[in-house]
C-alpha positions as CSV (number, residue, x, y, z in Angstrom):
1,M,16.5,14.3,-14.9
2,P,18.6,12.1,-17.1
3,L,16.6,10.0,-19.7
4,A,18.0,6.8,-18.3
5,F,16.6,7.6,-14.9
6,N,13.2,8.4,-16.4
7,L,13.2,5.1,-18.2
8,S,14.1,3.3,-15.0
9,Q,11.3,5.0,-13.1
10,D,8.8,4.0,-15.9
11,Q,9.9,0.3,-15.6
12,T,9.5,0.4,-11.9
13,L,6.1,1.9,-12.1
14,Q,4.9,-0.7,-14.6
15,F,6.2,-3.4,-12.4
16,N,4.4,-2.0,-9.4
17,L,1.1,-1.7,-11.3
18,G,1.5,-5.3,-12.6
19,A,2.1,-6.7,-9.2
20,N,-1.0,-5.0,-7.7
């Protein structure tokens, strides 16, 4: 997977963890 996609996924995961 492209690096940009991996970074985007990390940011989404961090956002989801912070919201919970």
